[in-house]
GUMIMAR-903103 format. One record per residue (C-alpha): residue number from 1; residue in three letters; x, y negated, z. Coordinates in steps of 0.2 Angstrom, whole numbers. Example, Ala and Ser with C-alpha at 12.3 -4.5 7.8 and 13.67 -1.06 7.14 Angstrom:
// GUMIMAR-903103
resi,resn,X,Y,Z
1,Ala,62,22,39;
2,Ser,68,5,36;
END
This chain:
// GUMIMAR-903103
resi,resn,X,Y,Z
1,Met,-149,-60,271;
2,Gly,-149,-51,288;
3,Gln,-134,-45,296;
4,Val,-132,-26,297;
5,Gly,-126,-19,315;
6,Thr,-120,-2,318;
7,Glu,-138,2,324;
8,Leu,-143,5,307;
9,Leu,-128,17,305;
10,Glu,-133,26,320;
11,Ala,-153,27,316;
12,Phe,-147,33,298;
13,Ser,-135,46,305;
14,Asp,-149,53,316;
15,Ala,-162,54,303;
16,Leu,-149,63,291;
17,Asn,-147,75,307;
18,Arg,-164,77,307;
19,His,-167,80,290;
20,Asp,-179,65,290;
21,Ile,-180,60,271;
22,Asp,-193,47,274;
23,Ala,-184,38,289;
24,Val,-167,39,279;
25,Met,-175,33,262;
26,Ala,-183,18,273;
27,Met,-166,12,276;
28,Met,-161,11,260;
29,Thr,-163,-2,246;
30,Glu,-175,2,232;
31,Asp,-161,2,219;
32,Cys,-149,12,231;
33,Val,-133,23,225;
34,Phe,-127,39,233;
35,His,-111,43,226;
36,Ala,-108,61,231;
37,Ile,-92,71,238;
38,Ala,-90,79,222;
39,Gly,-93,78,203;
40,Pro,-89,75,185;
41,Glu,-88,55,188;
42,Leu,-75,44,194;
43,Gln,-85,41,211;
44,Gly,-92,61,211;
45,Lys,-109,63,205;
46,Ser,-119,47,207;
47,Phe,-137,45,212;
48,Val,-147,30,207;
49,Gly,-162,24,214;
50,Gln,-175,29,228;
51,Ala,-181,46,218;
52,Glu,-164,52,213;
53,Val,-157,49,231;
54,Arg,-171,57,239;
55,Gln,-170,72,228;
56,Ala,-150,73,231;
57,Leu,-152,74,249;
58,Glu,-167,86,250;
59,Asn,-157,98,238;
60,Ala,-141,96,249;
61,Trp,-151,100,265;
62,Lys,-158,115,254;
63,Thr,-142,121,250;
64,Ala,-135,120,269;
65,Pro,-152,121,280;
66,Asp,-142,118,296;
67,Ala,-131,103,289;
68,Ala,-127,90,302;
69,Trp,-115,76,305;
70,Val,-108,76,322;
71,Asp,-95,65,333;
72,Gly,-100,49,322;
73,Val,-91,34,325;
74,His,-99,18,316;
75,Val,-92,2,311;
76,Ala,-101,-13,302;
77,Val,-92,-29,296;
78,Gly,-102,-41,285;
79,Asp,-110,-31,270;
80,Arg,-99,-16,272;
81,Gly,-97,-2,285;
82,Phe,-91,16,288;
83,Thr,-97,31,298;
84,Glu,-83,44,302;
85,Ser,-89,61,306;
86,Thr,-87,79,305;
87,Tyr,-99,87,293;
88,Gln,-105,105,299;
89,Gly,-115,117,288;
90,Thr,-118,134,281;
91,Thr,-125,138,264;
92,Val,-138,150,261;
93,Asp,-126,162,255;
94,Gly,-117,161,273;
95,Ala,-101,151,269;
96,Arg,-98,139,284;
97,Ser,-91,121,282;
98,Glu,-83,111,294;
99,Ala,-73,96,289;
100,Arg,-70,78,294;
101,Met,-78,65,283;
102,Ile,-82,46,279;
103,Asp,-97,38,272;
104,Ala,-92,20,266;
105,Phe,-108,9,264;
106,Thr,-113,-7,257;
107,Phe,-127,-17,264;
108,Arg,-139,-29,256;
109,Asp,-154,-36,265;
110,Gly,-153,-27,280;
111,Lys,-152,-9,271;
112,Ile,-140,3,265;
113,Ala,-137,-2,246;
114,Val,-123,10,242;
115,Lys,-118,27,251;
116,Asn,-100,33,246;
117,Ala,-96,50,254;
118,Phe,-79,56,256;
119,Arg,-75,74,264;
120,Lys,-59,84,267;
121,Asn,-57,98,254;
122,Arg,-57,111,267;
123,Pro,-60,131,262;
124,Pro,-75,137,270;
125,Val,-72,143,287;
126,Ser,-77,159,297;
127,Ala,-87,159,312;
128,Asp,-73,165,322;
129,Asn,-61,147,317;
130,Val,-76,134,320;
END
């Protein structure tokens, strides 16, 4: 099965911040699931499989081209883990977001099988208040 350590989560966060979709997807299982921070379902909007998760992340980066997750703290225990960070991003229409968040992960076979994102519901902030 292969034990997952914080190195995977650190590499995953680095790839997200570089917007390196190929590196991100290489760290996820073929049948991976991404539960977004919002959406109509109990878990938010769910994206299932490599193609859907890839498209969802690419769309998020198009919506907020400067999206970054900073101040990351990574924990991995058995087949579960989490990354606590600060999300920062500016949408193409100029709305600036900055909020604490957590990604809860499920691991399988040394990769990320589930990424479940939770973020504080903070209104957009002005550049003066960031």
